[in-house]
Each structure stands twice: as structure tokens, then as C-alpha cells.
N, C-alpha and C positions, 0 to 999 in steps of 0.2 A: 504493500500500500504506500502510495506517495505521500509525503508529509512536508509541510512548510515549517521550517525551523524559525526560531526567534532571532533577535538581533545579536545574541552572544555567540561568538564562534565556538565556544566550548560546550554549547548546549547540544545534547543528543536528541535525535528525532527519528521517527520512522520505525524501523525494526527493533527488535529487542537488543541486538548487538550495538545499534546506534553508531555514533561517530564522535570521537573526542577531539580535543584541541591538538592541532599538529598533524591530524590524519590527512591523507591525500584526498583530492577532490573526487576521485573515482575509486571505489573499493568494491570488492566482491562480498556479498552477504548472502549465503545460501546460493540460490540460482539467479539472484538479481544483482545487477551492478548498480550501486548507488552513486549518485553524483550530488555534490554539494556546490551551491551557487551563492555568491555574494552579490546581490543585485542592489546597488545603491545603498549598501550598508545593512541590508536585511538578508538573513540567511534562509535559503530554501533547500530542502533535501528531497530528491526525487530519483527516479530510475532512468537508466539509458533507454529503456523501452518506451517511456513516456516522451522523452526528449527527441527520440528518433521517429516519432509518429509522422512527422512531416519531412519527407526527403528534400534535400537541398536547402533546408532552413538553416539559420544561424546555429540553432541549438543542436541540430543533427550534425552539422560540421564540427561543432565543439566536441561532441561525443566521439566522433571519428578521428579527433585530433588532426584535423586538416592542417597541413604545414603552412598553407596560405592564410590561415586564420590566426592572427596573433592575439592571444588572450593570456593575460597575466593571472597569477594566483596570489592570494593574500598569505599571511603568515600561517594560516591554518590549512592551506592547500586548496581552499575554495576558489573556483573560477570567479574572477572579478568582471562584473558587467555594469557599466556606468549608465544605468537606466532607472526609470521610476519603479520602485518596488510595489507601489500601490496598484499599478496597472499590470505588473508582471504576474500577480496572483491570478487574475482572471485569464490571462494568456496561458499560464501553466495548467489551470483547471480545464481550459478548453482542450488542451492536448490530452488530458486525463480522460475526460468523458464526452468530448465532442460538442459541448454546449457552452455558449458564451453567456455568463451571468455577471451583470454589472451592478454594483451598488448604486443607489440613487445619486450619490455625490460624484460619480464618474460619468464621463461622456463617451459616446460612441466615436467621436472624432479623436479623443485621446487614446482610446483603445486601438483605433486604426493606425495611429502613429507608431505604436509599439508593434503591432502586427506587421507593419511594413519594415520596421527595423529588423525584426527577427525573421522576415521573409517567409511567413507562414501563409501560403497562398490561399488555402481554403478559408482561413479566418479573415483574410483581407476581403475576399468575395462576400462572405457572410455579413461583415460590418458594412460594406458599401451597399449591399442590398437593403439592409436595415435603414441606413441613412436615406436612400432613395425612397423607400416606402414611407418613412416619416415625413419627408418633405412633400411627397405627393398628397399625403393625408392632410397636411397643414394647408396646402393650396386649395383643397376642396372643403375645408372647414368654413362654414358661413360666418360672416362678420356680424356683430351686433353693435348697435350704437348705445352708448351709455351717456345719459344727459345729466347735467348738474345745473342747478339754478343758484346763483350767487347774488346776494343783496349788497349793494355798495352805494356810496355817496358819489356825487358828481365829480368831486375833486380826486376820487380814487380810480375813476374809470380808465384813464390813460395808462397809469402804472399797472393796473390789473391786466388789461388786454396785452400790453407789451411784454409782460413777464410770464405769460402762459407758456408752459413747456410740457414735456412728457406726452406729446401727442394730442393735447387738448386744443380744440379749435373753437373760435367764437362763432355763435349761431345767431342770437337775437339779443337786442337791448330794448327794454320796455320801461318807461317811467311808471312808477306805481302811484303817481299823482299826489304824493304827499311831500311837503317841504317844510323846513323850519329855518328860523333865523340863526345864523352862526356869526356872531359879531355883527357886522353891517351888511353881510351878504346872505342871500337865500341859498340854502343847500338842498337840492332835490335828491331823491333816492331812486335808484333804478334796480331792476332785475336783469342780470346778465346770464344768458343761457349759453353754456359751453357743452361740447360733445367730444367723445373719443371713441374710436373704433377698437373693438377687442375681438379676439378669436373666441367664438362660442364653443367651448370645450364640451358642453353637455347639452342635452335637450331641455333640461330644467332651467329655471330662472336663477342665475347666480348673483343677481344684484341684491344687496342688503335691503331688507324691508324698509328701513328708515329712509334710505335714499329714494326708493320708489315712492314712498308716501310723500316725501318732500316734493318730488317732481310733480306728482299729481296735484298737490295743493297749489303749487305755484303755476301749474298749467291752467287752472281755472282763472287765475289772475291774468295770465297772458291772453286767454280767449276774451275775457271781458274788456281788455284794452285793445282788442282788434288785431292781435297778433295771431300767427299760426299756432295751432295746438302742437304739443310735443308728444 
């Protein structure tokens, strides 16, 4: 059984015989030949059978001790690979059972970078197919418009409209018909309607009820003032 070892080079893992500090990167244990890898400071223990699943890959050539593949070893005899150990785990597991399983904090693009480095052809194809499928699904996902109604004073309008960001767009401006004296000047109040396009990820309504209720209440004000309903 293949095993991922911890960060300590002296930690044994895998079979009962394990591997101690100073042992070679490849060793015979029963009928299996175990290989220890130091990937970005994290140690992995696996077998040559696993690493040789993909012919012509970097790991296959490593096990075959390809003279054209220059690979150093650390003080414990583990092969040194200067790559991300977080992504190497899913790559190694793919070689073990043929399935790509990514934690939610990992991306398919990141896994593709590692698959291309290790030259694992079948994994490269699998990830590219996933990315293509994901992008196609995203293109066919209907957009929904989220509306927000903001109340502001006349002197705040210019700053509010000019500082809108994150995809929000100005839609309508309606005077609510009330004003008050501020010093020697009259200050009118307005309702400013803004909208944003979002990917509709589900069939249900994902808008918070409070926002929806607020839009409905302000929508009545807009209609009464002769504006278009929202």
C-alpha cells in the first residue's frame, strides 16, 4: 500500500519495515520496491509500481534512473523534487487509483501545471476536459440581475455614481419629493437604482429576503413617481 510520509525525513511510513533516516530513496521491501520522494520539503513514500503507471512520465524516468534525468537526493537519500507538495498529493493519488480528487482550496489549473511538469499524459487530458466542461457550463448559465435601491442626498449623488465598482451599474434616479433646509440651501433626497449581473448558480432565489423586500418597497415609490418598475 502506498503511503504519504510526513515532513520529517526520519519518519517511517508504508510497510511494517518502513524506512529510517539515511536509507536510500529506493529499497526492496518484500516484493515491492519502495521509493521515497522529497517534494518541496514534504516526504512521500510510494512504490515503483505506482510511479511507473504512466510510461515516459517524469516519475517513470526517475524510477528507471534515466541518465538524462538529473535528480539530486537529500541527506536521507530521498529524491528531491522542487514542486508544490500540496498538488503532488492529488497527482500521486491519481497514479494510485486513476481518479483525480481535489480539495476545494485547489484549482484544476494548478493541478494541470503539475500534470504537465510530470508529463502525465492521461491526467493532462482529464484536467483539460474538466476545464472545458466547466467553462462550457459557465457560458450556458443564465444571468440574473440583482437590483439595489440607495437613498442619498443631492450633494452625494456625484460621488456615489462615480465611485460605483465591482460590476454595479447605474439604472435610475428618482426624486422622492421631499427636501429640507440645510443651512441656507435646500437639500433634496433621491432614490438611486443600481444593478449587477450575476451567474445564476441554482434554480432557486439566492437573493437575501431583506434585499428583495427593500427592492419591492422602493419599487412602489418608483412607479408612483412615473419611473419604470424594477
